[in-house]
C-alpha positions in Angstrom: 24.5 -29.4 12.2 26.1 -30.1 15.5 29.9 -29.9 15.7 31.9 -33.1 15.8 34.7 -33.4 18.3 37.4 -33.5 15.7 36.2 -30.3 14.1 35.9 -28.2 17.2 38.1 -25.2 17.5 36.2 -23.8 20.4 34.0 -25.1 23.2 31.5 -22.4 24.3 29.5 -23.0 27.4 26.4 -20.8 28.1 24.6 -20.8 31.4 21.0 -19.6 31.7 17.8 -20.7 33.5 14.5 -18.9 32.9 12.5 -19.0 29.6 13.1 -15.2 29.1 16.9 -15.6 29.4 17.0 -18.6 27.0 14.8 -17.2 24.3 15.6 -13.5 24.8 19.4 -13.6 25.6 20.9 -17.0 24.7 19.2 -17.6 21.3 20.5 -14.3 19.8 24.0 -15.0 21.0 24.0 -18.5 19.7 22.7 -17.3 16.3 25.7 -14.8 16.1 28.2 -17.4 17.2 27.0 -19.8 14.5 27.6 -17.0 11.9 31.1 -16.1 13.2 32.6 -19.3 14.5 31.4 -22.3 12.6 34.0 -24.7 14.2 32.6 -24.4 17.7 30.5 -26.6 20.0 27.9 -24.7 22.0 26.8 -26.3 25.3 23.9 -24.8 27.3 23.9 -25.5 31.0 20.7 -24.8 32.9 21.2 -23.5 36.4 18.9 -24.0 39.4 16.4 -21.2 39.7 13.4 -20.4 41.9 11.9 -18.5 38.9 12.0 -21.5 36.5 8.9 -22.8 34.8 9.9 -26.5 34.7 10.0 -26.5 30.9 13.4 -24.9 30.4 15.2 -28.0 29.1 12.8 -28.3 26.1 13.2 -24.7 25.3 17.0 -24.9 25.6 17.0 -27.9 23.3 15.4 -25.7 20.6 17.8 -22.8 21.2 20.4 -23.9 18.6 22.9 -25.2 21.1 24.6 -28.5 20.2 23.7 -30.0 23.6 22.0 -29.1 26.9 22.9 -30.1 30.4 21.5 -29.5 33.9 24.0 -28.3 36.4 23.8 -31.7 38.1 25.5 -33.3 35.0 28.6 -31.2 35.0 30.7 -34.1 36.1 30.2 -35.5 32.6 31.8 -32.3 31.2 34.8 -32.7 33.6 35.4 -36.3 32.3 35.3 -35.3 28.6 38.5 -36.3 26.6 40.8 -33.4 25.8 40.8 -34.0 22.0 42.5 -31.4 19.9 43.8 -28.2 21.4 40.9 -25.8 21.5 39.7 -22.7 23.4 37.1 -23.1 26.2 34.9 -20.2 27.5 31.9 -20.0 29.8 29.4 -17.2 29.1 26.9 -16.5 31.9 23.6 -15.3 30.6 21.3 -15.7 33.6 20.9 -17.2 37.0 23.1 -17.0 40.1 26.6 -16.2 39.1 27.9 -18.4 41.9 26.9 -21.5 39.9 28.8 -20.2 36.9 31.8 -19.5 39.0 31.7 -23.1 40.3 31.2 -24.5 36.7 34.1 -22.4 35.4 36.4 -24.0 38.0 35.1 -27.5 37.1 35.7 -27.2 33.4 38.8 -25.0 33.8 38.0 -22.0 31.6 37.5 -18.2 31.8 34.2 -16.8 32.9 32.5 -13.9 31.1 29.2 -12.5 32.6 26.4 -10.5 31.1 25.0 -8.5 34.1 24.1 -5.1 35.5 26.0 -5.6 38.8 29.6 -6.6 39.8 28.9 -9.8 41.5 31.8 -12.3 42.1 34.2 -9.8 40.5 37.3 -11.7 41.7 36.3 -14.8 39.7 34.9 -13.1 36.6 37.3 -12.4 33.7 35.1 -10.1 31.7 31.7 -8.4 32.1 29.2 -7.3 29.5 26.9 -4.5 30.7 23.5 -3.9 29.2 23.6 -0.1 29.6 25.5 2.9 30.9 24.0 2.7 34.4 25.2 -0.8 34.7 28.6 0.2 33.6 28.7 2.9 36.4 27.8 0.2 38.9 30.6 -2.0 37.7 33.1 0.9 38.0 31.8 1.8 41.5 32.2 -1.9 42.4 35.8 -1.7 41.6 35.8 -3.4 38.1 38.5 -1.9 35.9 37.1 -0.5 32.6 39.3 -2.8 30.6 37.4 -5.7 32.1 33.9 -4.8 30.8 32.1 -3.6 27.7 28.7 -1.9 27.3 26.9 -3.9 24.7 23.2 -3.0 25.1 20.1 -5.1 25.8 20.3 -8.7 24.4 16.5 -9.0 24.4 16.2 -6.5 21.6 18.2 -8.9 19.4 15.6 -11.6 20.0 13.0 -9.7 18.0 13.1 -11.5 14.7 9.8 -11.9 12.9 9.2 -15.0 11.0 6.5 -13.5 8.8 4.9 -10.1 7.9 1.9 -8.6 9.6 -0.2 -9.4 6.5 0.9 -13.0 6.6 0.1 -13.3 10.3 -3.3 -11.7 9.8 -4.1 -14.1 7.0 -3.0 -17.1 9.0 -5.1 -16.1 12.0 -8.1 -14.9 9.8 -7.9 -11.4 11.1 -9.4 -8.6 8.9 -6.7 -6.3 7.5 -7.9 -3.2 9.3 -9.2 -4.8 12.6 -7.5 -3.4 15.7 -5.7 -6.1 17.7 -5.0 -6.3 21.4 -2.5 -8.9 22.7 -2.6 -10.3 26.2 0.8 -11.6 27.4 0.3 -13.8 30.5 4.0 -14.8 31.1 5.9 -18.1 31.0 5.9 -19.2 34.6 2.9 -20.8 36.4 2.7 -18.1 39.0 2.4 -15.6 36.2 -0.1 -17.1 33.8 -2.3 -18.7 36.6 -2.4 -15.3 38.2 -3.0 -13.2 35.1 -5.0 -15.3 32.7 -8.4 -14.9 34.2 -7.8 -11.3 34.9 -6.8 -10.6 31.3 -9.8 -12.4 30.0 -12.1 -10.2 32.1 -10.3 -7.1 30.9 -10.7 -8.3 27.3 -14.4 -8.8 27.8 -14.9 -5.3 29.1 -12.7 -3.7 26.3 -14.3 -5.8 23.6 -17.7 -4.5 24.6 -16.5 -1.0 23.9 -14.9 -1.8 20.5 -17.0 -4.2 18.4 -14.3 -4.7 15.8 -11.5 -5.4 18.3 -9.7 -8.8 18.0 -7.9 -10.2 21.0 -5.0 -12.6 21.0 -3.5 -14.6 23.9 0.0 -15.7 22.6 1.1 -18.4 25.0 4.8 -19.0 25.8 6.2 -22.3 24.8 6.6 -23.3 28.5 3.0 -22.8 29.4 1.3 -26.0 30.4 -2.0 -26.6 28.6 -3.6 -28.6 31.5 -2.8 -25.8 34.0 -4.3 -23.1 31.7 -7.4 -25.2 31.1 -7.9 -25.7 34.9 -7.3 -22.0 35.5 -10.1 -21.1 33.0 -12.4 -23.8 34.3 -11.9 -22.7 37.9 -12.6 -19.1 36.8 -15.8 -20.1 35.0 -14.5 -18.9 31.7 -15.8 -20.7 28.6 -13.3 -22.0 26.1 -13.1 -24.6 23.3 -10.6 -26.5 21.3 -9.4 -30.1 20.9 -6.3 -31.2 22.9 -5.2 -27.6 23.2 -7.0 -24.3 23.9 -7.9 -22.5 20.7 -10.6 -19.9 21.6 -11.9 -18.2 24.7 -15.3 -16.7 24.7 -15.2 -12.9 25.5 -18.6 -11.8 24.3 -21.7 -13.3 22.6 -20.4 -14.5 19.2 -16.9 -13.2 19.9 -13.8 -15.1 20.9 -10.2 -14.4 21.7 -7.6 -16.5 19.8 -5.1 -18.5 21.8 -1.9 -19.3 19.8 1.5 -20.7 20.6 5.0 -19.7 19.4 3.7 -16.6 17.8 4.3 -13.9 20.5 6.3 -11.6 18.3 4.0 -12.1 15.3 0.9 -11.4 17.5 2.6 -8.3 18.9 3.4 -7.1 15.4 -0.3 -7.0 14.5 -1.3 -5.3 17.8 -2.3 -1.8 18.5 -2.0 -2.4 22.2 -0.8 -5.1 24.6 -1.4 -6.0 28.2 1.5 -7.8 29.7 3.0 -9.1 33.0 6.5 -7.9 33.6 9.3 -9.8 31.8 11.2 -10.0 28.5 8.0 -9.7 26.6 7.9 -6.0 27.7 11.1 -5.3 25.9 10.1 -7.3 22.9 6.9 -5.2 22.6 8.9 -2.0 22.9 11.3 -3.2 20.2 8.3 -3.6 17.9 7.1 -0.1 19.1 3.8 -1.6 20.4 2.3 0.3 23.4 1.5 -1.8 26.3 0.2 -1.7 29.9 2.3 -3.6 32.4 0.1 -5.4 35.0 1.5 -7.1 38.1 -1.2 -8.7 40.3 0.0 -8.9 43.9 -2.9 -10.8 45.4 -0.7 -13.9 45.6 2.4 -12.1 46.7 3.2 -14.8 49.3 3.8 -17.3 46.4 6.2 -15.1 44.4 9.7 -16.6 44.0 12.3 -14.2 45.5 16.1 -13.9 45.6 18.1 -14.3 48.8 16.9 -15.5 52.2 13.2 -14.8 51.4 13.5 -17.2 48.5 14.7 -20.2 50.5 12.6 -20.0 53.7 9.8 -22.7 53.4 6.2 -21.4 53.2 5.3 -23.7 56.2 7.5 -21.6 58.5 5.1 -19.9 61.0 4.1 -16.5 59.9 6.2 -16.6 56.8 3.4 -16.0 54.3 2.3 -12.8 56.1 5.9 -11.7 56.3 6.5 -12.3 52.6 3.4 -10.4 51.6 4.6 -7.4 53.7 8.0 -7.7 52.1 6.7 -7.7 48.5 4.4 -4.8 49.3 7.3 -2.8 50.7 9.5 -3.6 47.7 6.7 -2.6 45.3 6.3 0.7 47.1 10.0 1.4 46.8 10.2 0.6 43.1 9.4 3.6 40.9 9.3 1.6 37.6 9.4 -2.1 37.0 9.0 -2.7 33.3 12.3 -3.1 31.4 11.7 -0.4 28.8 10.8 2.0 31.7 14.0 1.1 33.5 16.0 1.7 30.4 14.4 5.1 29.8 14.6 6.0 33.5 10.9 7.1 33.4 7.4 5.8 33.0 6.8 5.3 29.3 4.5 2.3 29.4 1.8 2.6 32.1 2.2 0.2 35.1 -0.5 -1.1 37.3 0.6 -3.0 40.4 -1.2 -4.3 43.4 -4.6 -6.0 44.0 -6.0 -5.3 40.6 -9.6 -4.9 39.4 -10.1 -5.8 35.7 -12.1 -2.6 35.4 -9.1 -0.5 36.3 -7.0 -2.1 33.6 -9.8 -2.0 31.1 -10.4 1.6 31.7 -6.8 2.4 30.9 -6.8 0.2 27.8 -9.9 1.9 26.5 -8.4 5.3 27.1 -5.3 4.4 25.1 -7.2 2.8 22.3 -9.3 5.9 22.0 -6.2 8.1 21.9 -4.1 7.6 18.8 -1.9 10.5 20.0 -1.1 8.8 23.2 -0.3 5.5 21.5 2.0 7.3 19.0 3.7 9.1 21.9 4.5 5.8 23.6 5.7 4.2 20.3 8.0 7.2 19.7 9.5 6.8 23.2 10.0 3.1 22.6 11.9 4.0 19.4 14.3 6.2 21.4 15.0 3.7 24.2 15.4 0.6 21.9 17.3 2.3 19.1 20.6 0.7 19.9 20.7 -3.0 18.9 23.4 -5.5 18.4 24.4 -6.7 21.9 24.6 -10.3 20.7 26.9 -9.3 17.8 29.3 -7.4 20.1 29.5 -10.4 22.5 30.1 -12.8 19.7 32.8 -10.5 18.3 34.7 -10.6 21.6 34.3 -14.4 21.8 35.7 -14.6 18.2 38.7 -12.6 19.3 39.2 -14.8 22.3 39.0 -18.0 20.1 41.6 -16.5 17.7 43.9 -15.6 20.6 43.6 -11.8 20.0 43.4 -9.2 22.8 39.9 -8.4 23.9 
């Protein structure tokens, strides 16, 4: 139940923007705050972001926050009555920190930031670092050790299953012993329009090799049905289902299931996953599910980017060619891209990046499915790099101390 103004002992504001940050970072923190500070009002403020899917507000509304605002509505927050004396705090969980700095000045409260880099350090009161490497960056950036805490990866705390594997298999009518492969196409249009047809082709090739294999496409909540349908139609892929896609044909008499709001449950049944980069990589690792990270770069000129490259209009003469060259160069300089690989500092999950043929991905998938030893090796490595959980609890503990007026 939402907090009433007269009952509020603390006003907690959380900034985020992309689907991964809302579901993977904000939701676990909100869950912990609810358990520790029942007299608090949680307000989520969505920041502008070139990576946004357009469906963030709906996702934020289901996050557990009492209310959700866009940054354009912050004047309403400024005009709110003071009410009883209460603590105010802004926790930045995603997006450009500059927006959160501005918001903290408008609503007149301290700013705490979860990040791996010391941006805007003169305006941030406290940092939360996801790992030791991030902590080293903060120290090299001149942030005193008393101003930050290493808490771990928030996305690991988002892995909360709503049902057992047996219950999921029964619900989806999957045989108890049938191997399952999940295809995670991402939450943003540039991701799922670029990977959906590719992953279907991969599934068709792999399914031909394994007659008992079941394939699942767990769609993110922000995925637009009409866009997916058009993508499949334009690719000549047969599908069926009323009002929403339910099955995709991958072989004569065989279909891939398409489900919503069941990403974790589908992964929990899976022997292998194929996924675009993102929070889902870390969620798969947290469930010890081996995966192949696939990043198609054939539409590199459409990728949203940070900095100047993210604001120059595509109509600028020669910009698309320049952007393709820039993305190609950045890809060549990046040794590992998937989040679990970054945490481990080495290649655990295979990565395929570039102009990708479905046969290349399928060949790797077949090789892994035929090698229980390799799958087990990846799972064990995931266990090591995702062992430490509880980032959301640590952040909530510090917020509780702040609300109680204790030293943090």
